[in-house]
PyMOL CGO cylinders between C-alpha atoms (Angstrom):
from pymol import cmd
from pymol.cgo import CYLINDER

trace = [
    CYLINDER, 4.07, -8.59, -1.00, 6.08, -8.66, -4.18, 0.3, 1, 1, 1, 1, 1, 1,
    CYLINDER, 6.08, -8.66, -4.18, 7.30, -12.13, -3.76, 0.3, 1, 1, 1, 1, 1, 1,
    CYLINDER, 7.30, -12.13, -3.76, 3.79, -13.60, -3.47, 0.3, 1, 1, 1, 1, 1, 1,
    CYLINDER, 3.79, -13.60, -3.47, 2.19, -11.80, -6.47, 0.3, 1, 1, 1, 1, 1, 1,
    CYLINDER, 2.19, -11.80, -6.47, 1.31, -13.77, -9.50, 0.3, 1, 1, 1, 1, 1, 1,
    CYLINDER, 1.31, -13.77, -9.50, 2.26, -12.31, -12.97, 0.3, 1, 1, 1, 1, 1, 1,
    CYLINDER, 2.26, -12.31, -12.97, -1.43, -11.71, -13.83, 0.3, 1, 1, 1, 1, 1, 1,
    CYLINDER, -1.43, -11.71, -13.83, -2.18, -10.23, -10.28, 0.3, 1, 1, 1, 1, 1, 1,
    CYLINDER, -2.18, -10.23, -10.28, -3.30, -11.97, -6.99, 0.3, 1, 1, 1, 1, 1, 1,
    CYLINDER, -3.30, -11.97, -6.99, -6.33, -11.56, -4.67, 0.3, 1, 1, 1, 1, 1, 1,
    CYLINDER, -6.33, -11.56, -4.67, -5.55, -9.90, -1.30, 0.3, 1, 1, 1, 1, 1, 1,
    CYLINDER, -5.55, -9.90, -1.30, -6.71, -12.89, 0.53, 0.3, 1, 1, 1, 1, 1, 1,
    CYLINDER, -6.71, -12.89, 0.53, -4.35, -15.06, -1.40, 0.3, 1, 1, 1, 1, 1, 1,
    CYLINDER, -4.35, -15.06, -1.40, -1.58, -12.73, -0.79, 0.3, 1, 1, 1, 1, 1, 1,
    CYLINDER, -1.58, -12.73, -0.79, -2.19, -12.66, 2.97, 0.3, 1, 1, 1, 1, 1, 1,
    CYLINDER, -2.19, -12.66, 2.97, -2.43, -16.47, 3.20, 0.3, 1, 1, 1, 1, 1, 1,
    CYLINDER, -2.43, -16.47, 3.20, 0.84, -16.83, 1.27, 0.3, 1, 1, 1, 1, 1, 1,
    CYLINDER, 0.84, -16.83, 1.27, 2.67, -14.49, 3.52, 0.3, 1, 1, 1, 1, 1, 1,
    CYLINDER, 2.67, -14.49, 3.52, 1.23, -16.05, 6.56, 0.3, 1, 1, 1, 1, 1, 1,
    CYLINDER, 1.23, -16.05, 6.56, -0.42, -12.77, 7.84, 0.3, 1, 1, 1, 1, 1, 1,
    CYLINDER, -0.42, -12.77, 7.84, -3.94, -11.43, 8.39, 0.3, 1, 1, 1, 1, 1, 1,
    CYLINDER, -3.94, -11.43, 8.39, -6.11, -10.15, 5.68, 0.3, 1, 1, 1, 1, 1, 1,
    CYLINDER, -6.11, -10.15, 5.68, -6.25, -6.77, 7.49, 0.3, 1, 1, 1, 1, 1, 1,
    CYLINDER, -6.25, -6.77, 7.49, -2.23, -6.65, 7.65, 0.3, 1, 1, 1, 1, 1, 1,
    CYLINDER, -2.23, -6.65, 7.65, -2.01, -7.41, 3.99, 0.3, 1, 1, 1, 1, 1, 1,
    CYLINDER, -2.01, -7.41, 3.99, -4.55, -4.84, 3.18, 0.3, 1, 1, 1, 1, 1, 1,
    CYLINDER, -4.55, -4.84, 3.18, -2.44, -2.18, 5.06, 0.3, 1, 1, 1, 1, 1, 1,
    CYLINDER, -2.44, -2.18, 5.06, 0.59, -3.15, 3.22, 0.3, 1, 1, 1, 1, 1, 1,
    CYLINDER, 0.59, -3.15, 3.22, -1.02, -3.28, -0.12, 0.3, 1, 1, 1, 1, 1, 1,
    CYLINDER, -1.02, -3.28, -0.12, -2.79, 0.20, 0.44, 0.3, 1, 1, 1, 1, 1, 1,
    CYLINDER, -2.79, 0.20, 0.44, 0.76, 1.74, 1.34, 0.3, 1, 1, 1, 1, 1, 1,
    CYLINDER, 0.76, 1.74, 1.34, 2.37, 0.25, -1.66, 0.3, 1, 1, 1, 1, 1, 1,
    CYLINDER, 2.37, 0.25, -1.66, -0.64, 1.50, -3.97, 0.3, 1, 1, 1, 1, 1, 1,
    CYLINDER, -0.64, 1.50, -3.97, -0.12, 5.03, -2.49, 0.3, 1, 1, 1, 1, 1, 1,
    CYLINDER, -0.12, 5.03, -2.49, 3.57, 4.82, -3.28, 0.3, 1, 1, 1, 1, 1, 1,
    CYLINDER, 3.57, 4.82, -3.28, 2.73, 3.67, -6.79, 0.3, 1, 1, 1, 1, 1, 1,
    CYLINDER, 2.73, 3.67, -6.79, 4.12, 0.26, -6.87, 0.3, 1, 1, 1, 1, 1, 1,
    CYLINDER, 4.12, 0.26, -6.87, 0.87, -1.61, -6.93, 0.3, 1, 1, 1, 1, 1, 1,
    CYLINDER, 0.87, -1.61, -6.93, -2.70, -1.09, -8.24, 0.3, 1, 1, 1, 1, 1, 1,
    CYLINDER, -2.70, -1.09, -8.24, -6.14, -2.84, -7.82, 0.3, 1, 1, 1, 1, 1, 1,
    CYLINDER, -6.14, -2.84, -7.82, -7.67, -4.18, -10.88, 0.3, 1, 1, 1, 1, 1, 1,
    CYLINDER, -7.67, -4.18, -10.88, -11.14, -6.12, -11.39, 0.3, 1, 1, 1, 1, 1, 1,
    CYLINDER, -11.14, -6.12, -11.39, -10.52, -10.01, -11.48, 0.3, 1, 1, 1, 1, 1, 1,
    CYLINDER, -10.52, -10.01, -11.48, -11.53, -10.98, -15.18, 0.3, 1, 1, 1, 1, 1, 1,
    CYLINDER, -11.53, -10.98, -15.18, -12.86, -14.36, -13.51, 0.3, 1, 1, 1, 1, 1, 1,
    CYLINDER, -12.86, -14.36, -13.51, -14.98, -12.60, -11.04, 0.3, 1, 1, 1, 1, 1, 1,
    CYLINDER, -14.98, -12.60, -11.04, -15.84, -8.99, -11.73, 0.3, 1, 1, 1, 1, 1, 1,
    CYLINDER, -15.84, -8.99, -11.73, -16.71, -8.48, -7.98, 0.3, 1, 1, 1, 1, 1, 1,
    CYLINDER, -16.71, -8.48, -7.98, -13.28, -9.33, -6.86, 0.3, 1, 1, 1, 1, 1, 1,
    CYLINDER, -13.28, -9.33, -6.86, -10.16, -7.33, -7.29, 0.3, 1, 1, 1, 1, 1, 1,
    CYLINDER, -10.16, -7.33, -7.29, -6.65, -8.33, -8.23, 0.3, 1, 1, 1, 1, 1, 1,
    CYLINDER, -6.65, -8.33, -8.23, -3.48, -6.63, -6.84, 0.3, 1, 1, 1, 1, 1, 1,
    CYLINDER, -3.48, -6.63, -6.84, -1.04, -6.06, -9.82, 0.3, 1, 1, 1, 1, 1, 1,
    CYLINDER, -1.04, -6.06, -9.82, 2.48, -4.45, -10.12, 0.3, 1, 1, 1, 1, 1, 1,
    CYLINDER, 2.48, -4.45, -10.12, 2.44, -1.05, -11.82, 0.3, 1, 1, 1, 1, 1, 1,
    CYLINDER, 2.44, -1.05, -11.82, 5.33, -0.03, -14.20, 0.3, 1, 1, 1, 1, 1, 1,
    CYLINDER, 5.33, -0.03, -14.20, 7.11, 1.39, -11.13, 0.3, 1, 1, 1, 1, 1, 1,
    CYLINDER, 7.11, 1.39, -11.13, 6.47, -1.92, -9.22, 0.3, 1, 1, 1, 1, 1, 1,
    CYLINDER, 6.47, -1.92, -9.22, 7.82, -3.98, -12.10, 0.3, 1, 1, 1, 1, 1, 1,
    CYLINDER, 7.82, -3.98, -12.10, 11.07, -1.85, -12.20, 0.3, 1, 1, 1, 1, 1, 1,
    CYLINDER, 11.07, -1.85, -12.20, 11.55, -2.13, -8.45, 0.3, 1, 1, 1, 1, 1, 1,
    CYLINDER, 11.55, -2.13, -8.45, 11.11, -5.94, -8.73, 0.3, 1, 1, 1, 1, 1, 1,
    CYLINDER, 11.11, -5.94, -8.73, 13.81, -6.03, -11.54, 0.3, 1, 1, 1, 1, 1, 1,
    CYLINDER, 13.81, -6.03, -11.54, 16.17, -3.97, -9.43, 0.3, 1, 1, 1, 1, 1, 1,
    CYLINDER, 16.17, -3.97, -9.43, 15.59, -6.12, -6.35, 0.3, 1, 1, 1, 1, 1, 1,
    CYLINDER, 15.59, -6.12, -6.35, 16.05, -9.48, -8.21, 0.3, 1, 1, 1, 1, 1, 1,
    CYLINDER, 16.05, -9.48, -8.21, 19.36, -8.08, -9.61, 0.3, 1, 1, 1, 1, 1, 1,
    CYLINDER, 19.36, -8.08, -9.61, 20.55, -7.01, -6.21, 0.3, 1, 1, 1, 1, 1, 1,
    CYLINDER, 20.55, -7.01, -6.21, 19.78, -10.46, -4.73, 0.3, 1, 1, 1, 1, 1, 1,
    CYLINDER, 19.78, -10.46, -4.73, 21.52, -12.12, -7.76, 0.3, 1, 1, 1, 1, 1, 1,
    CYLINDER, 21.52, -12.12, -7.76, 24.51, -9.99, -6.93, 0.3, 1, 1, 1, 1, 1, 1,
    CYLINDER, 24.51, -9.99, -6.93, 24.49, -11.06, -3.32, 0.3, 1, 1, 1, 1, 1, 1,
    CYLINDER, 24.49, -11.06, -3.32, 24.00, -14.72, -4.25, 0.3, 1, 1, 1, 1, 1, 1,
    CYLINDER, 24.00, -14.72, -4.25, 27.09, -14.69, -6.53, 0.3, 1, 1, 1, 1, 1, 1,
    CYLINDER, 27.09, -14.69, -6.53, 29.09, -12.97, -3.96, 0.3, 1, 1, 1, 1, 1, 1,
    CYLINDER, 29.09, -12.97, -3.96, 28.21, -15.51, -1.20, 0.3, 1, 1, 1, 1, 1, 1,
    CYLINDER, 28.21, -15.51, -1.20, 28.67, -18.64, -3.54, 0.3, 1, 1, 1, 1, 1, 1,
    CYLINDER, 28.67, -18.64, -3.54, 32.26, -17.17, -4.43, 0.3, 1, 1, 1, 1, 1, 1,
    CYLINDER, 32.26, -17.17, -4.43, 33.01, -16.71, -0.72, 0.3, 1, 1, 1, 1, 1, 1,
    CYLINDER, 33.01, -16.71, -0.72, 31.67, -20.24, 0.19, 0.3, 1, 1, 1, 1, 1, 1,
    CYLINDER, 31.67, -20.24, 0.19, 33.56, -21.70, -2.55, 0.3, 1, 1, 1, 1, 1, 1,
    CYLINDER, 33.56, -21.70, -2.55, 36.79, -19.92, -1.61, 0.3, 1, 1, 1, 1, 1, 1,
    CYLINDER, 36.79, -19.92, -1.61, 36.33, -21.44, 1.82, 0.3, 1, 1, 1, 1, 1, 1,
    CYLINDER, 36.33, -21.44, 1.82, 36.31, -25.08, 0.25, 0.3, 1, 1, 1, 1, 1, 1,
    CYLINDER, 36.31, -25.08, 0.25, 32.41, -25.54, 0.13, 0.3, 1, 1, 1, 1, 1, 1,
    CYLINDER, 32.41, -25.54, 0.13, 31.24, -27.36, -2.97, 0.3, 1, 1, 1, 1, 1, 1,
    CYLINDER, 31.24, -27.36, -2.97, 27.97, -28.55, -4.38, 0.3, 1, 1, 1, 1, 1, 1,
    CYLINDER, 27.97, -28.55, -4.38, 24.68, -26.93, -4.91, 0.3, 1, 1, 1, 1, 1, 1,
    CYLINDER, 24.68, -26.93, -4.91, 24.89, -24.12, -2.19, 0.3, 1, 1, 1, 1, 1, 1,
    CYLINDER, 24.89, -24.12, -2.19, 21.35, -23.00, -2.77, 0.3, 1, 1, 1, 1, 1, 1,
    CYLINDER, 21.35, -23.00, -2.77, 19.89, -26.50, -2.43, 0.3, 1, 1, 1, 1, 1, 1,
    CYLINDER, 19.89, -26.50, -2.43, 21.81, -27.15, 0.63, 0.3, 1, 1, 1, 1, 1, 1,
    CYLINDER, 21.81, -27.15, 0.63, 20.67, -24.03, 2.41, 0.3, 1, 1, 1, 1, 1, 1,
    CYLINDER, 20.67, -24.03, 2.41, 17.10, -24.51, 1.38, 0.3, 1, 1, 1, 1, 1, 1,
    CYLINDER, 17.10, -24.51, 1.38, 17.33, -28.18, 2.69, 0.3, 1, 1, 1, 1, 1, 1,
    CYLINDER, 17.33, -28.18, 2.69, 18.75, -26.77, 5.94, 0.3, 1, 1, 1, 1, 1, 1,
    CYLINDER, 18.75, -26.77, 5.94, 15.99, -24.38, 6.35, 0.3, 1, 1, 1, 1, 1, 1,
    CYLINDER, 15.99, -24.38, 6.35, 13.40, -26.92, 5.61, 0.3, 1, 1, 1, 1, 1, 1,
    CYLINDER, 13.40, -26.92, 5.61, 14.97, -29.25, 8.34, 0.3, 1, 1, 1, 1, 1, 1,
    CYLINDER, 14.97, -29.25, 8.34, 15.12, -26.32, 10.94, 0.3, 1, 1, 1, 1, 1, 1,
    CYLINDER, 15.12, -26.32, 10.94, 11.28, -25.68, 10.27, 0.3, 1, 1, 1, 1, 1, 1,
    CYLINDER, 11.28, -25.68, 10.27, 10.73, -29.36, 11.01, 0.3, 1, 1, 1, 1, 1, 1,
    CYLINDER, 10.73, -29.36, 11.01, 12.66, -29.41, 14.13, 0.3, 1, 1, 1, 1, 1, 1,
    CYLINDER, 12.66, -29.41, 14.13, 10.33, -26.89, 15.89, 0.3, 1, 1, 1, 1, 1, 1,
]
cmd.load_cgo(trace, "trace")
């Protein structure tokens, strides 16, 4: 959910589409995260009938912690791969490999 949120909030249907899951499944996830205090629903200024899902202060703190942890993991793996003699833009190579694997299905 957090990965698919826009900075100013995102509609539930958009979140579901980006995650590749049903509207109902995303609704359940969002409701749970609202109950835990990570997300909130706000009126969409572009369409007052619609609602946007937004991060709360607690949610923003959790995203910062998660991003820092992922950055630490990235640095550790890059160091290990380079120590093993692998050079170049490792992140780009992995992304290209994943894209190729998706195309091979």
